[in-house]
Structure formats: structure tokens, C-alpha cells
C-alpha positions as CSV (number, residue, x, y, z in Angstrom):
1,X,-4.5,3.3,35.7
2,X,-3.3,6.9,35.3
3,X,-5.9,9.4,34.0
4,X,-5.2,12.6,32.2
5,X,-7.3,15.6,33.2
6,X,-5.9,18.7,31.3
7,X,-5.0,18.2,27.7
8,X,-7.2,20.4,25.6
9,X,-5.0,23.5,25.9
10,X,-2.0,21.4,24.6
11,X,-4.0,20.5,21.5
12,X,-4.7,24.0,20.4
13,X,-1.3,25.4,21.2
14,X,0.1,27.2,18.1
15,X,3.3,25.1,18.1
16,X,1.3,21.9,18.1
17,X,-1.0,23.1,15.3
18,X,2.0,24.1,13.2
19,X,3.6,20.7,13.7
20,X,0.2,19.0,12.8
21,X,0.1,21.0,9.6
22,X,3.6,19.9,8.7
23,X,2.7,16.2,9.1
24,X,-0.5,16.7,7.1
25,X,1.5,18.4,4.3
26,X,4.0,15.5,4.3
27,X,1.3,13.0,3.9
28,X,-0.4,15.2,1.2
29,X,-3.8,13.5,0.6
30,X,-6.8,14.4,-1.4
31,X,-9.1,17.4,-0.7
32,X,-12.3,17.0,1.4
33,X,-15.8,18.3,0.6
34,X,-14.6,21.9,0.3
35,X,-12.1,21.0,-2.5
36,X,-9.2,22.7,-0.6
37,X,-5.8,21.1,-1.2
38,X,-2.9,20.9,1.2
39,X,-1.1,23.5,-1.0
40,X,-4.1,25.8,-0.8
41,X,-4.0,25.7,3.0
42,X,-0.2,26.3,2.9
43,X,-0.5,29.6,1.0
44,X,-1.9,31.2,4.1
45,X,-0.8,28.6,6.7
46,X,0.2,31.1,9.5
47,X,-3.2,32.8,9.5
48,X,-5.1,29.5,9.1
49,X,-3.3,28.0,12.1
50,X,-4.0,31.1,14.1
51,X,-7.7,30.9,13.2
52,X,-7.8,27.2,14.2
53,X,-6.2,28.1,17.5
54,X,-8.9,30.7,18.2
55,X,-11.8,28.4,17.1
56,X,-10.5,25.6,19.3
57,X,-9.8,27.8,22.3
58,X,-13.3,29.4,22.2
59,X,-14.8,26.0,21.4
60,X,-16.5,27.2,18.3
61,X,-14.7,24.8,16.0
62,X,-17.0,22.3,14.2
63,X,-15.7,19.6,11.8
64,X,-17.1,19.1,8.3
65,X,-18.6,15.9,7.0
66,X,-16.1,13.6,5.3
67,X,-16.1,13.1,1.5
68,X,-17.0,9.5,0.7
69,X,-14.6,7.8,-1.8
70,X,-14.9,4.2,-3.0
71,X,-11.8,2.2,-3.9
72,X,-11.6,-1.3,-5.5
73,X,-10.0,-3.9,-3.2
74,X,-7.7,-6.7,-4.3
75,X,-10.4,-9.3,-3.6
76,X,-12.9,-7.6,-5.8
77,X,-14.8,-5.8,-3.0
78,X,-15.2,-2.1,-2.3
79,X,-13.3,-0.1,0.3
80,X,-15.1,3.0,1.5
81,X,-12.8,5.9,2.5
82,X,-13.9,9.1,4.3
83,X,-11.7,12.0,3.4
84,X,-11.8,14.9,5.9
85,X,-11.0,18.5,4.8
86,X,-7.4,19.7,5.2
87,X,-8.5,21.8,8.1
88,X,-10.1,18.9,9.9
89,X,-7.0,16.7,9.2
90,X,-4.8,19.3,10.8
91,X,-7.0,19.3,14.0
92,X,-7.1,15.5,14.0
93,X,-3.3,15.4,13.8
94,X,-3.0,17.9,16.6
95,X,-5.1,15.6,18.8
96,X,-3.0,12.6,17.8
97,X,0.2,14.4,18.6
98,X,-1.0,14.8,22.2
99,X,-2.9,11.6,23.0
100,X,-1.1,9.0,21.0
101,X,1.9,8.7,23.4
102,X,-0.6,8.3,26.3
103,X,-2.3,5.3,24.7
104,X,0.6,3.8,22.7
105,X,2.6,3.1,25.9
106,X,0.1,0.4,27.0
107,X,-0.7,-1.2,23.6
108,X,-0.1,-4.9,23.1
109,X,3.5,-5.7,22.1
110,X,2.1,-7.7,19.1
111,X,0.0,-4.8,17.8
112,X,1.9,-3.2,14.9
113,X,-0.6,-1.2,12.8
114,X,-0.3,2.6,12.6
115,X,2.1,2.9,15.5
116,X,5.3,4.9,15.8
117,X,8.4,2.7,15.2
118,X,6.3,-0.3,14.2
119,X,6.2,-1.7,10.7
120,X,4.4,-4.4,8.6
121,X,7.8,-6.2,8.2
122,X,8.1,-6.3,12.0
123,X,4.6,-7.8,12.2
124,X,5.5,-10.5,9.7
125,X,8.8,-11.2,11.4
126,X,7.0,-11.8,14.8
127,X,4.4,-14.0,13.1
128,X,7.1,-16.1,11.5
129,X,8.9,-16.4,14.8
130,X,5.8,-17.6,16.6
131,X,5.4,-20.3,13.9
132,X,8.9,-21.4,13.2
133,X,10.8,-20.8,16.5
134,X,8.0,-21.2,19.1
135,X,6.3,-24.1,17.4
136,X,2.9,-22.5,17.1
137,X,2.4,-23.9,13.7
138,X,-1.4,-23.7,13.4
139,X,-2.9,-20.3,12.7
140,X,-6.3,-18.6,12.8
141,X,-6.3,-16.1,9.9
142,X,-9.1,-13.8,11.1
143,X,-10.7,-11.1,9.0
144,X,-13.1,-8.4,10.3
145,X,-15.9,-7.1,8.1
146,X,-15.7,-3.4,7.6
147,X,-13.9,-2.8,10.9
148,X,-13.5,1.0,10.7
149,X,-17.1,1.4,9.6
150,X,-18.6,-0.6,12.5
151,X,-16.7,0.7,15.5
152,X,-19.3,1.4,18.2
153,X,-19.2,5.1,19.3
154,X,-20.3,4.4,22.9
155,X,-17.6,1.7,23.4
156,X,-15.1,3.9,21.6
157,X,-15.6,6.9,23.9
158,X,-15.6,4.6,26.9
159,X,-12.2,3.2,25.8
160,X,-10.8,6.7,25.3
161,X,-12.3,7.9,28.6
162,X,-10.5,5.2,30.5
163,X,-7.4,7.3,30.2
164,X,-8.6,10.8,29.4
165,X,-11.0,12.7,31.7
166,X,-10.7,16.1,29.9
167,X,-14.3,16.6,28.7
168,X,-13.2,19.1,26.1
169,X,-11.0,16.6,24.4
170,X,-13.6,13.9,24.6
171,X,-16.2,16.2,23.0
172,X,-13.8,17.1,20.2
173,X,-13.1,13.5,19.4
174,X,-16.9,12.7,19.5
175,X,-17.5,15.6,17.1
176,X,-15.3,13.9,14.5
177,X,-17.1,10.6,15.0
178,X,-20.5,12.3,14.5
179,X,-19.4,14.7,11.7
180,X,-21.3,12.8,9.0
181,X,-20.6,11.8,5.4
182,X,-21.2,13.6,2.2
183,X,-21.7,11.3,-0.8
184,X,-22.9,12.4,-4.2
185,X,-24.1,15.6,-2.7
186,X,-26.2,14.0,0.0
187,X,-25.4,14.2,3.7
188,X,-25.7,11.1,6.0
189,X,-25.3,11.0,9.8
190,X,-22.6,8.7,11.2
191,X,-24.0,6.7,14.1
192,X,-21.2,4.1,14.1
193,X,-17.7,3.9,12.7
194,X,-14.7,6.1,12.3
195,X,-14.0,6.9,8.6
196,X,-11.0,5.1,7.1
197,X,-9.1,7.9,5.6
198,X,-9.2,10.2,8.7
199,X,-6.0,11.0,10.5
200,X,-7.3,10.1,13.9
201,X,-9.1,6.9,12.8
202,X,-6.1,4.5,13.0
203,X,-5.3,5.6,16.5
204,X,-9.0,5.3,17.5
205,X,-9.2,1.8,16.0
206,X,-6.1,0.7,18.0
207,X,-7.6,2.1,21.2
208,X,-10.8,0.2,20.4
209,X,-9.2,-3.1,19.6
210,X,-6.7,-2.9,22.5
211,X,-9.4,-4.6,24.6
212,X,-9.3,-7.6,22.3
213,X,-5.5,-7.6,22.4
214,X,-5.4,-7.5,26.2
215,X,-8.1,-10.2,26.5
216,X,-6.1,-12.5,24.3
217,X,-2.9,-11.8,26.3
218,X,-4.7,-12.5,29.6
219,X,-5.9,-15.9,28.1
220,X,-2.3,-16.8,27.2
221,X,-3.1,-16.7,23.5
222,X,-0.4,-15.4,21.1
223,X,-1.5,-13.0,18.4
224,X,-0.1,-10.6,15.9
225,X,-2.4,-7.8,14.8
226,X,-1.8,-5.1,12.1
227,X,-4.9,-2.9,12.2
228,X,-7.8,-5.3,11.5
229,X,-5.5,-8.0,10.1
230,X,-5.3,-10.6,12.9
231,X,-3.3,-13.8,13.2
232,X,-3.9,-16.1,16.2
233,X,-1.3,-18.9,16.9
234,X,-1.8,-22.3,18.4
235,X,0.1,-25.6,18.8
236,X,-2.5,-27.8,17.1
237,X,-5.7,-27.5,15.0
238,X,-8.0,-28.2,17.9
239,X,-6.4,-25.4,20.0
240,X,-6.6,-23.1,17.1
241,X,-10.4,-23.8,16.8
242,X,-10.8,-23.0,20.5
243,X,-8.9,-19.8,20.2
244,X,-11.0,-18.8,17.2
245,X,-14.2,-19.3,19.1
246,X,-12.9,-17.2,22.0
247,X,-11.7,-14.4,19.7
248,X,-15.1,-14.3,18.0
249,X,-16.8,-14.1,21.4
250,X,-14.7,-11.0,22.3
251,X,-14.9,-9.3,19.0
252,X,-18.6,-9.9,18.3
253,X,-20.0,-10.2,21.8
254,X,-18.1,-7.5,23.6
255,X,-16.9,-5.2,20.9
256,X,-19.9,-5.5,18.5
257,X,-17.7,-6.1,15.5
258,X,-18.4,-8.7,12.7
259,X,-16.0,-11.5,11.9
260,X,-16.0,-12.3,8.1
261,X,-16.9,-15.9,8.1
262,X,-15.9,-16.4,4.4
263,X,-12.3,-15.2,4.9
264,X,-11.7,-16.4,8.5
265,X,-10.1,-19.8,8.6
266,X,-7.6,-22.1,10.2
267,X,-4.4,-22.7,8.3
268,X,-0.8,-23.7,9.1
269,X,2.8,-22.8,8.4
270,X,3.0,-25.9,6.1
271,X,0.1,-24.7,3.9
272,X,1.5,-21.1,3.9
273,X,0.1,-18.3,6.0
274,X,-0.7,-15.1,4.0
275,X,-0.2,-11.9,5.9
276,X,0.3,-8.3,4.8
277,X,1.3,-9.3,1.3
278,X,3.7,-12.0,2.4
279,X,3.4,-15.8,2.6
280,X,5.0,-17.3,5.6
281,X,6.1,-21.0,5.2
282,X,8.2,-23.4,7.2
283,X,11.5,-22.5,5.6
284,X,10.9,-19.4,3.5
285,X,9.1,-16.1,3.2
286,X,7.5,-15.4,-0.1
287,X,5.1,-12.9,-1.7
288,X,1.3,-13.4,-2.2
289,X,0.5,-14.2,-5.8
290,X,-2.1,-11.4,-6.0
291,X,0.4,-8.8,-4.7
292,X,3.0,-9.9,-7.3
293,X,0.3,-9.7,-10.0
294,X,-0.7,-6.2,-8.9
295,X,3.0,-5.1,-9.1
296,X,3.4,-6.5,-12.6
297,X,0.1,-4.8,-13.7
298,X,1.6,-1.5,-12.5
299,X,4.8,-2.2,-14.4
300,X,2.7,-3.0,-17.5
301,X,0.9,0.3,-17.2
302,X,4.1,2.4,-16.9
303,X,5.9,0.5,-19.8
304,X,3.1,0.6,-22.3
305,X,4.8,0.2,-25.7
306,X,2.5,2.7,-27.5
307,X,3.0,5.6,-25.0
308,X,5.4,7.3,-27.3
309,X,7.6,8.4,-24.4
310,X,11.4,8.3,-24.4
311,X,13.0,5.5,-22.5
312,X,14.6,7.8,-19.9
313,X,11.1,9.3,-19.1
314,X,9.7,5.8,-18.6
315,X,12.6,4.8,-16.4
316,X,12.1,8.0,-14.3
317,X,8.5,7.0,-13.6
318,X,9.4,3.3,-13.1
319,X,12.2,3.8,-10.5
320,X,10.2,5.0,-7.5
321,X,7.8,2.0,-8.1
322,X,10.6,-0.5,-8.2
323,X,12.4,1.1,-5.2
324,X,9.2,1.2,-3.0
325,X,8.2,-2.4,-3.9
326,X,11.7,-3.8,-3.2
327,X,12.0,-1.9,0.1
328,X,8.8,-3.4,1.3
329,X,9.4,-7.0,0.1
330,X,13.1,-7.3,0.5
331,X,12.5,-9.2,3.8
332,X,11.3,-12.1,1.7
333,X,13.3,-14.8,-0.1
334,X,12.9,-13.3,-3.5
335,X,16.3,-13.5,-5.2
336,X,14.9,-15.6,-8.1
337,X,11.8,-13.5,-8.4
338,X,13.9,-10.3,-8.6
339,X,16.0,-11.8,-11.3
340,X,13.0,-12.9,-13.4
341,X,11.3,-9.5,-12.9
342,X,14.4,-7.6,-14.1
343,X,14.6,-9.7,-17.3
344,X,11.0,-9.1,-18.0
345,X,11.2,-5.3,-17.2
346,X,14.2,-4.8,-19.5
347,X,12.4,-6.7,-22.2
348,X,9.4,-4.5,-21.9
349,X,11.7,-1.4,-22.1
350,X,13.4,-2.8,-25.2
351,X,10.0,-3.3,-26.8
352,X,9.2,0.3,-26.2
353,X,12.3,1.4,-28.2
354,X,11.7,-1.1,-30.9
355,X,8.1,0.1,-31.3
356,X,9.5,3.6,-31.7
357,X,11.8,2.5,-34.5
358,X,8.7,1.5,-36.4
359,X,10.7,-0.5,-39.0
360,X,13.9,-2.5,-39.2
361,X,15.6,0.4,-41.1
362,X,15.9,2.5,-37.9
363,X,17.3,-0.6,-36.1
364,X,20.0,-0.9,-38.8
365,X,20.9,2.7,-38.2
366,X,21.4,2.0,-34.5
367,X,23.5,-1.1,-35.4
368,X,25.8,0.9,-37.6
369,X,26.2,3.6,-35.0
370,X,27.2,0.9,-32.4
371,X,29.4,-1.0,-34.8
372,X,27.2,-4.1,-34.6
373,X,27.1,-6.6,-37.4
374,X,24.2,-9.0,-37.5
375,X,21.6,-10.7,-39.5
376,X,18.5,-8.8,-38.4
377,X,17.9,-7.7,-41.9
378,X,14.1,-7.4,-42.0
379,X,13.1,-8.1,-38.5
380,X,9.6,-7.1,-37.5
381,X,10.4,-4.6,-34.7
382,X,6.8,-4.4,-33.4
383,X,6.6,-8.1,-32.5
384,X,7.1,-9.0,-28.8
385,X,8.9,-12.3,-29.6
386,X,11.7,-10.3,-31.3
387,X,12.4,-8.3,-28.2
388,X,14.4,-11.2,-26.8
389,X,16.6,-11.9,-29.8
390,X,20.4,-11.7,-29.6
391,X,20.7,-8.7,-31.9
392,X,18.3,-6.6,-29.7
393,X,20.3,-7.6,-26.6
394,X,23.4,-6.4,-28.5
395,X,21.8,-3.0,-29.2
396,X,20.4,-2.6,-25.7
397,X,22.4,-4.8,-23.3
398,X,21.8,-4.7,-19.6
399,X,24.5,-2.1,-19.3
400,X,22.5,0.3,-21.5
401,X,19.7,0.3,-18.9
402,X,22.3,0.7,-16.1
403,X,23.6,3.8,-17.8
404,X,20.0,5.1,-18.2
405,X,19.7,4.9,-14.4
406,X,17.2,2.0,-14.2
407,X,17.1,0.5,-10.7
408,X,18.3,-3.1,-10.6
409,X,16.2,-5.2,-8.2
410,X,18.9,-7.8,-8.2
411,X,21.4,-5.4,-6.5
412,X,19.3,-5.4,-3.3
413,X,20.1,-7.7,-0.5
414,X,17.0,-9.8,0.2
415,X,15.9,-12.4,2.7
416,X,16.4,-10.0,5.6
417,X,13.5,-11.0,7.8
418,X,15.8,-11.5,10.8
419,X,16.6,-7.7,10.7
420,X,13.1,-7.0,11.8
421,X,13.1,-9.2,15.0
């Protein structure tokens, strides 16, 4: 295996630090413990980069503790994030710029998480291919408990050191692992883990878990992994059980991680395999119910009928959400779902305008302006059931929303999983 001995000077090069800042700025992100935003850093970026260059070159740079943030998970649990300062994110990105190509070249071909030119849709497509084309219809859906928070520092540095012998680079990476956490004004040491939220953490987790990937490959076991979401494929249920036992041995025995017993289970393509928000079945690819619910909850929030905002303002906020959701899920067979969603979204938008009328008199004024004759004489315009009546569809037909610029999910080509093979 090739080893790299002189990399540190490449990390602190001015050009590399400038490129690192550009990437951090693109990703934006919340401030760290010092409260400094990406925009604040950018107001004096030239001098800040020069200062970082000098601190790294003279080895006086010391990372700050990360700011602890807790987010609610879909399953009801808590996800703990560690947000580094903008300065620390720039340095972490500078490290990633240099060392990622060294490690990525030898990562498992079925590892898709946080890698250049790899996507969640590609991971789903490969999983679907294993099940439906290669006949590996039984699947171990394996979940790790707090993977980022439990990475062993000694094993991590050993894995990084297999390719990098530059002591200055190793010490810099270790300083981030040991930088600590600030939560509610109190400092805590970090003896294990790499904070989820750090720029370098996804790469470090891939380096760490690559041992698992390679062990599975050496054993002839097919897997697809996206970060800590792992699927293991087998021809029958017994083989799946054996694969699960071996995977647990590697993950827990050798990598000192913890398999979540409650969430890890054996399933099959016939029951439906949930992965990265999709559900893979024998002849179709759908969306997980909880992901669809979360999307609809977001739509409900944007289209609150009592917000008092003009329709065009609501649509302007709605469009990026619709576009992002469809671009992610268009690989699935969701033609009917898209159709039903658009009917529901337009109905909610109609309800917003009806609510703003307050009474049927304003509705009649709209009807006269449009030359519409009808029998909505004293319609209660604040009742949901009336938003689907014929007269309301005449006042606000689908074309009305097209003219307002509302994205139509039905106009997207869907069922494109084969495009990601």
C-alpha cells in the first residue's frame, strides 16, 4: 500500500485555504461557539486566510470546541450535532481537499455516502439491482447506534495512518478529534467520536468503516452502505442470518461500534426494503410513509391559511421545496402520488385565497371580474370542504397556478431508477 509522507504544506497553501473557504461558504451552515457566521468571515476573508496559513505553518493553530446542537429524528430520537466554528470548518475542508482523493480511490464500490460523484439514488439503484437482478432477495437492514459519536480515536488514527505518514497531518486531525464539546456553557472532553456536523467527520467515518466494507467484500458478501445506513444481501433467510452475525462481529468486535438491536432486522424485497427514504419492492420503487408525511407537514406549514400572505409569496416559498423533493424522489414510481399531491397543494392554495376573501361578497366580485356565472350565492369561504367546489375551480383553475409560477410535480419524468445504474 502506498504511503504519503509530505502533505502538511499542501494543506496550508494559500490557494487550498481559499478554495476551502469557498466550499464552506457554499455550504453555509450555522455559527460555532464564537457566533461568527460565514458572512462575517467573508468580510475579511483575505486576511483571515493569510492568518490561518501562518498559524498552520508555524503549528500554533488550535481548533475550538464544537457547539452541541440537538435535532429531533424522524423516529422520535435525538440526533446530536457538533458545529465547529467557521475558521475550524475552513481548516477541516482544507484537510479534506488534500486527503480525500488519497482514500477515496480505495473505498468499497458499494460505499456511497459523502463521496464525490456518489449519490443516495445511486445507492438505492445498486441495492435494487442486487435484489431484483442478482436474486439476492433477502436483506439485513443494519442500523448502528450513534455511529459518529462512538468512533474509536485510536482505531481511527490507525486507519488514517495506514496511508498517511506525515506526523503534522496526523496531529492536526487528532486535534479536531480531541477538541471537545461546548454544551450550555459547559466544556466536555471528547475521548471518542467525531462530531456529526464537522466538515471532516464524513470522510473520517468512511475511512473508519472501510475496514468493515473490505471485510465483507473479502467474505464474498454483497453490501450497500451510505454512511451508517447498511444493507447486506443474501439469497435466503438463513444466509442473511449468517451474514448479520459476521457483520456484527466485525462492527462490534473489531471496530468497537454498537449495532442497534431494535432496528436491525432481516427483511426481503417482497416485504419491502426501506432505504434512504425509499421503499424497494419486487416490481416498484416507492417512498417511505414517514418521509411522505414529513413532506406534507412541510407543505402544511408553508400553506397555512391564516398566514395573511399573498398567493405569489406562498408559491415563491413553496417552489424550492417542491423542486428539491421531486429531484430527490423522481427515481421512484410516484406518478400517482405526484398527481394526488398537486391536487392537494392547489386545494390548500385555493383555501388561502378564500380565507382572505373573508366572505362570499369578495368571491362574487372575483366572479364578476372573470365573467363567471354560478350559484355560490352565500358560500362559507372559510370552510375547507368548499375549496373543492366547482365554482372555486372556475375562479382558480389549474391554469391560474401555472400562471403564478407554481411548480407542477406532474410535469417531471419519474421512475428513473435505471438512470442511476
